[in-house]
DONUPA-294864 format. One record per residue (C-alpha): residue number from 1; x, y, z. Coordinates in nm, 2 decimals. Example, Ala and Ser with C-alpha at 12.3 -4.5 7.8 and 13.67 -1.06 7.14 Angstrom:
% DONUPA-294864
REC:1:1.23:-0.45:0.78
REC:2:1.37:-0.11:0.71
% end
This chain:
% DONUPA-294864
REC:1:11.07:11.28:6.96
REC:2:10.87:11.54:7.14
REC:3:11.01:11.54:7.49
REC:4:10.71:11.70:7.65
REC:5:10.48:11.44:7.50
REC:6:10.67:11.11:7.44
REC:7:10.49:10.83:7.26
REC:8:10.56:10.59:7.56
REC:9:10.59:10.64:7.93
REC:10:10.69:10.39:8.20
REC:11:10.60:10.40:8.57
REC:12:10.72:10.21:8.87
REC:13:10.52:10.17:9.19
REC:14:10.58:10.00:9.53
REC:15:10.39:9.97:9.85
REC:16:10.41:9.79:10.18
REC:17:10.19:9.76:10.49
REC:18:10.22:9.60:10.82
REC:19:10.01:9.29:10.89
REC:20:9.73:9.34:11.14
REC:21:9.50:9.08:11.30
REC:22:9.13:9.14:11.24
REC:23:9.18:9.35:10.93
REC:24:9.04:9.24:10.60
REC:25:9.30:9.13:10.34
REC:26:9.22:9.31:10.01
REC:27:9.45:9.25:9.72
REC:28:9.37:9.41:9.38
REC:29:9.02:9.48:9.51
REC:30:8.96:9.12:9.59
REC:31:8.88:9.00:9.95
REC:32:9.12:8.72:10.05
REC:33:8.99:8.49:10.33
REC:34:9.25:8.53:10.60
REC:35:9.27:8.59:10.98
REC:36:9.47:8.90:10.92
REC:37:9.50:9.19:10.67
REC:38:9.70:9.50:10.62
REC:39:9.72:9.80:10.86
REC:40:9.64:10.13:10.69
REC:41:9.43:10.44:10.66
REC:42:9.24:10.31:10.36
REC:43:9.16:9.94:10.30
REC:44:9.55:9.91:10.26
REC:45:9.53:9.72:9.93
REC:46:9.91:9.70:9.86
REC:47:9.86:9.59:9.50
REC:48:9.62:9.87:9.41
REC:49:9.85:10.12:9.58
REC:50:10.15:10.00:9.39
REC:51:9.97:10.02:9.05
REC:52:9.82:10.36:9.14
REC:53:10.17:10.49:9.21
REC:54:10.31:10.34:8.89
REC:55:10.04:10.52:8.69
REC:56:10.08:10.85:8.86
REC:57:10.46:10.82:8.84
REC:58:10.45:10.74:8.46
REC:59:10.27:11.07:8.41
REC:60:10.49:11.26:8.66
REC:61:10.18:11.34:8.87
REC:62:10.33:11.26:9.21
REC:63:10.22:10.97:9.43
REC:64:9.92:10.83:9.60
REC:65:9.98:11.03:9.92
REC:66:9.96:11.36:9.73
REC:67:9.62:11.27:9.58
REC:68:9.48:11.08:9.88
REC:69:9.66:11.19:10.20
REC:70:9.62:10.97:10.50
REC:71:9.56:11.28:10.70
REC:72:9.23:11.34:10.53
REC:73:8.94:11.16:10.70
REC:74:8.76:11.12:10.37
REC:75:8.99:10.84:10.29
REC:76:8.96:10.65:10.62
REC:77:8.87:10.29:10.52
REC:78:8.84:10.39:10.16
REC:79:8.82:10.14:9.88
REC:80:9.15:10.16:9.70
REC:81:8.98:10.10:9.37
REC:82:8.88:10.47:9.39
REC:83:9.25:10.56:9.39
REC:84:9.32:10.33:9.10
REC:85:9.02:10.46:8.89
REC:86:9.14:10.82:8.96
REC:87:9.49:10.75:8.84
REC:88:9.37:10.57:8.53
REC:89:9.14:10.86:8.45
REC:90:9.43:11.11:8.48
REC:91:9.63:10.89:8.24
REC:92:9.34:10.91:7.99
REC:93:9.29:11.28:8.04
REC:94:9.66:11.33:7.95
REC:95:9.60:11.14:7.62
REC:96:9.76:10.81:7.71
REC:97:9.63:10.45:7.74
REC:98:9.75:10.17:7.95
REC:99:9.94:9.92:7.73
REC:100:10.02:9.68:8.01
REC:101:10.08:9.63:8.38
REC:102:10.33:9.39:8.54
REC:103:10.30:9.34:8.91
REC:104:10.42:9.13:9.20
REC:105:10.27:9.07:9.54
REC:106:10.53:8.95:9.80
REC:107:10.36:8.79:10.10
REC:108:10.48:8.49:10.31
REC:109:10.12:8.37:10.37
REC:110:9.85:8.29:10.28
REC:111:9.92:8.14:9.94
REC:112:9.75:8.35:9.67
REC:113:9.77:8.14:9.35
REC:114:9.40:8.06:9.35
REC:115:9.32:8.44:9.35
REC:116:9.53:8.53:9.04
REC:117:9.25:8.53:8.79
REC:118:8.99:8.71:9.00
REC:119:9.25:8.98:9.09
REC:120:9.36:9.02:8.72
REC:121:8.99:9.04:8.61
REC:122:8.90:9.29:8.88
REC:123:9.20:9.51:8.80
REC:124:9.13:9.49:8.42
REC:125:8.77:9.59:8.48
REC:126:8.86:9.89:8.70
REC:127:9.13:10.01:8.47
REC:128:8.92:9.95:8.16
REC:129:9.19:9.73:7.99
REC:130:9.18:9.37:7.86
REC:131:9.27:9.11:8.12
REC:132:9.56:9.01:7.90
REC:133:9.72:9.35:7.97
REC:134:9.74:9.28:8.35
REC:135:10.01:9.05:8.49
REC:136:9.99:8.96:8.86
REC:137:10.26:8.74:9.02
REC:138:10.27:8.61:9.38
REC:139:10.59:8.54:9.56
REC:140:10.71:8.47:9.91
REC:141:11.01:8.63:10.07
REC:142:11.16:8.29:10.16
REC:143:11.12:8.37:10.53
REC:144:11.37:8.66:10.50
REC:145:11.31:9.01:10.63
REC:146:10.98:9.16:10.76
REC:147:10.78:9.01:10.48
REC:148:10.93:8.67:10.53
REC:149:10.88:8.69:10.90
REC:150:10.51:8.76:10.85
REC:151:10.52:9.11:10.97
REC:152:10.43:9.29:10.64
REC:153:10.34:9.25:10.28
REC:154:10.45:9.44:9.98
REC:155:10.37:9.49:9.61
REC:156:10.56:9.62:9.31
REC:157:10.42:9.73:8.98
REC:158:10.54:9.86:8.65
REC:159:10.32:10.01:8.38
REC:160:10.37:10.10:8.01
REC:161:10.16:10.39:7.88
REC:162:10.11:10.47:7.51
REC:163:10.02:10.80:7.36
REC:164:9.68:10.79:7.19
% end
């Protein structure tokens, strides 16, 4: 096996944001009707951020903050799909393709099950992969910790990349 260019690469991403009244809730690029959203410099899309970090990590290209620092006013209120597209393009430029994504959003409320397919479809479109390659799971924190207490939300993602 060529260590500098393995046939497969795996990445892991994680993100969390505080809940804030009056902010839009965006998950996977989909607007979720809710009286609160996530606090953040960009649109604070926890799922897009976790997947972006997983893609960047798989290619050893740092993290989302290195590419889109929250100290840069260009990214104030930015659509996180821009970040996700950028990471996917870097993966393609390095000669890899996205085999699959497995992700979990952990949020006490609102219930998100009705948004699973729109989120999967949107992520697949942005990443230019079949919808079957994108898994999105929704969990609560069983009222434990900051997520369970309704103070924050988090997302986790893993990706498998294959050498073209």
